[in-house]
N, C-alpha and C positions, 0 to 999 in steps of 0.2 A: 355289299360289304366293302369297307374302305380299304384300299390297297396300302400296304406299309410304305413308309418313306425310306428310300435308300440314300446313303451318302457315299459319294465317290471316295475311293481310297486315298485320293490326293487332297481331300478336303479335311481340315482339322476342325473338329467340333468346338464350338465356342460357348462358354458360359456367359450369361448376361452380366453386364457391368454391375448391376445391383447387388449381385452376390459377393463381389469383391469389396464393396464399400465398407462393411463392418470390419473386414480384415485390414484394409488400409488405414482405417480410423485408429486401430490399435497401434499402428506404427507412427502416429503423428509426432511423437517426440524423438524419433530417430531419423534425423535429416539425411544421412548417407543412404539409407534404404529407400526413403521417399525419392531421392534424386535418381537412384538406380531404376526405380519403377517408372519415372518420367521418361527414361531413355529406352525402356524395354519394349513396350508395345503401345500403339495408339489407343487401344482399348483402356489401358490403365493410366495413361498419361494425364488426362484431365483430372481424374479423381486424386491422383498423387499430388499434382500441382496445387490442388485446392488446399491440401493440408500443408504442403511444403512452404507456401507463400503466405498462409493465413496469419502466422504468428511468429514474430521475432521477439522472444520474451527476454526476461531479465537474465537468463542463463547465458545468453550470448550478447548482452548489452554492451560489453566492453571489447568485443572481438573486432578490431579494426578491419582486418582482411576480409572477414565474413561480410561486414556491412558494405564495404566497397563493392564486393562481388554482387551482393543482394541488390543494392541500389542501382548498380550499373545494369543489371538484368531487367529490372522492372521499368527503368527509364527507356530502355530500348524496346520493351514489349508492354505496352499499356494494358493489354489483356491480363497479364500477370499482376500488374499494379492494382487492378480491380479486386484481386483476391485478398489483399492485405487488410487485416482487421485489427491486429495488435502490433505495435512497434515500440521497442525499448532501445534507447541509445544513451549511454552514460559516459561522459567525459572523454569521448573520442573525436568529437567534432570541434575544430578550432574556428573561431569567429572569422568568417570570410576567407578561409584558407582552403585551397584545393587539396585533394579532390573531394573530400567528404561534404564540405559546405555546399558546393555546387551540386553534387549528386543528390544530397538530401533536399535541397530547395526544389530541384526538378521533380524528384520522386513524390514529394508531398502534394504536388499539383496533380498527380495521377492517382493517388490513393483515395478514390471516391468513397470507398466503403470502410475507411478506417474508423474504429470505434474507441480504441484505447491507445493513448500516447503517453509514454514516460520518457522524458527527455531532460538531459542536463548538458549544456555546453561545457567544454573544457574550461575549468576555472570558474564556472558559473556565470559567464558573461551574458548579459541580457540579449535575447535573440528572438523576441516575439514576432519580429518581421517575417520570420519563416512561415508563420501561420496566417498572416493577413490574406484574406481572399481565398482561403483553402476550400476545396470542393466538398469536404467531408463534414459531418456533424458528429462530434465526439460524444461519448457517454462518460468517459473517464480521462481526465487530463492531469498528469503529475508533471508540473513544469518547475524543475528544481534549479532554475537560474536565479541570481540575486537581483533585487532592485528593479524589477520590471515596471515600466511606466505606462505612458499613454498608448503605446502600440499594443500592449496586452489588453488594455481596456477596450480597444477597438476589436481585438480578436474575440473577447468574451461577448461582445455585443452580437457577434456573428454566430456564436455557438449556443444555440437555443435548446439543445438536448442534453447538456451536461448534467450528470447525476453526482459526480465526484470531481473535486478540484483541489489540487495543492498548488499554492502560489506564494511567492515572497514579493510583496509589492513595495514600491517606493512611496515615500510619505506624501508626495504631492499628486498622487494618482487619483483621478476621479472616475468612477465606474458608472456607466449609465444605469438607471434604476431597472431597466427592462432586461438587463443581461442575466443569463443563466436562470431562467424562471423555474426550472425543475430541479434545482440543486438540492441534494439530500445529505451530502457529506462535504465538509469544508475543512481544509488543513492549510496552515500558513502562519505568517507572523502577525503581530498585533494589527498592523496597518491593513492587511488583507481581511482580518476578522471584523474590524470596525467598519470597513467599507462594504462588505458583502453580507454580514449577518443581519443587520437591522432590517426589520420588516419581513424576514423569512422564517419559516418554521423548519429549522434544521436541527436534527437530533443527534448528529454525530460530528464532533469537532476535534481537531488536533491543533493545539496552540503550540507552534514550534517557534520559539523566540529568536529574534535577532539580538544583536549586542545591546541595543538600547532598551529592550523590553524588561531587563532585570530590575530597573528602577521604576518601571511603570506602576502607578498606583500610589506612590509615596505622597502625591499631592491630591489624591482623591480616589474615586471609585473607578469601576470599569465603564468608561464613557460610552453611553448609548447602547450598552450590551446587556444591561440587567434583565430586561424582559426576555431576550433571546436565550440567555443562559438558563433560564428556568425551563426551557424546552428540552434541554440536553438529556439524553439517556446514556451517551458514551462520550468521554472526554479523555484525550491524551494531553498531558500538561508538561511540556519541557522538550528540550532538544540539545543541540550542540552547545549553545551558549547558556549561561545561567538564566533561570526563569524568575518571574515574580514569585512572591510568597503565596502559598496556596490559600492563605486567609483572605486574599484579595477577591476570590471568587466563590469560596465554599458556601456562603450563605445564600447563594442564588441557585444552587444545584439540588433543589428539592426533589427532582425526579431522576437523578442520576443513578444508573444501574451498573455501569462499568467505568472504572477509573484507572488510568495509568499515570503514575507519577514518575517522571524521569529525574532521578536524583531526589533527595529527601533532606529537609531541614529538621533539626531536633524537635522543634515545637510543633511540627505539622501533624504528627501522629494523633494527637489528642483531637484535632479538628475532624478526624474521620468519624467521630461519634455523632456528628451532626448529619451524617448521610444515611438516614434510616433505610431508604430503598436500595442501598448499595448491595450488589450481588457478586461482583467480580472486581478484585483489587489487584493491580500489578505494580510492583516496585521495579523500575528498570535502571540499570547502570549501563549506559551506552553512550555512543557518540562522545561528546566532550564533557559529560557530567562527571564531576570529580568526587561527588559525595553520595553515598547511599547510607546515610546515618539518620537515625540511630539503629539501622538494621545490623545486628551482629553477624559475624561470620560463623561463630560457634553454633553447631547444630542445636544443642539443647537450649541455648539462649533464644535462638530463632523459634523454637517450638513454643516457649513461654510467650513470646511476643505474639505469635499467631493465635494462641489460646485467648489472649486479651482481645485481639481484633475480632474474633468470632463472638466474644462476649459483648463487645461494644456495639457491633452491627448485627442485629438480629436476622437480617435477610442475607447476610454474606454467605456465599456458597464456596468461594474459591479465592485463594491468595497465591499469586505467582511472584517469585523473586528471580529476576533474570539478569544475568551478567553477559554482556556481549564481548567483553574483552577477555582474551586468553590469559591475562595476568592474574585473573581470579580463577585459578585452575582448580582449587579445592571444591568450590561449589559454583558450577556454571549456570545451572537452572534448577529451581525447586518449585514444587506445587503442593499446596495443602488444599484439601477439599473437605467440606462438611458433607457427609453422605450417610444414608441409612437412618433408620428411625431412632437410633440411639445417639445420633450426632457424631458418628464415626468420622475421623479425619485421617487423611493419608497424604503422603508426599512422594513425588517422583523426582528422581534425579537423572538428567540426561548427560551423556558423556562417557568417560571411561569407568567411573565408579558404579557401585550397585545402587539400586533404588532403595528408598527407606519408606516406612510407613509407621503410623501411630495407631495402635488399636484402642478399643474403648477403655482399657485399663491404663492407658498412658504409656504402655511399653513400646519401645522402638523395635521394629523387626525389619529385616532386610530381605529383598528378593532380587534375583538376577534377571 
């Protein structure tokens, strides 16, 4: 018969660390608690550190003090730098100015396991030199600086695992044909799209125009992009500056299922009839777009417009109308969806007001 095991009165029973992992995982978005756990016991320290340093996301991207503390810590302790997988920094690093420029340059050389990087230099100054010779292989790179040139071309030649890229390229930039072989999503200005789309089967594209893009196409078609545009299933078209007319690309979008138009010109609505596979349509009023016409503000007029869109596009399931600016306080966000066997459509409104819906009889009803 096995004798029972006795524990000294001075010995504290310990639970295995594995039991704490799901609990600590639930705290991953609460940095003060994770930091406290790091200081509490050696048993919990490493698990808490794994979550504390893994992700500096968009919610803290503009917190200068936090970034100085974070980067200082991981440059002093390379073990912690190995834990970083996601890093966002927006408009807080000044080009070649201490302390953040120096700290970031040093820290990036230690983040061997970084997978997601979203970065914008203060004022959008080109800064691709930060990434040259980096030890990591990114999966997602959102590089929101302006007019990046040959240095970024060299960076992309090193990044062989990229699945998503946002980039604003300079006109004279040449990218090696072997860069980014696994790219699935591409966002950027015309120069970036013309440089990186040809020869690739990419189904998700965001054309975010620069100032010169608005006049693109007046003298011809979409240079070298016709074949690649036919592959698209998702397209976001527009951004801060005025964009080209949608007619420039509509006839090449025979497989498109999801479309976001940032801003809208009066004669572009009729072009949507040509997109038979379209399932999700988004009208956005954001960034610097000044016009969301002929989308009316009046609810009943919008209802009639959406009725027409559903009639024109047989596969259309959802229409979103989104306003990012608070100047449009009356209707900030609306959604109409075709649902149910009788073609029921409904609409949601987010914000301070109630939600609205449209029943099969065309009557408007409201829910809180």
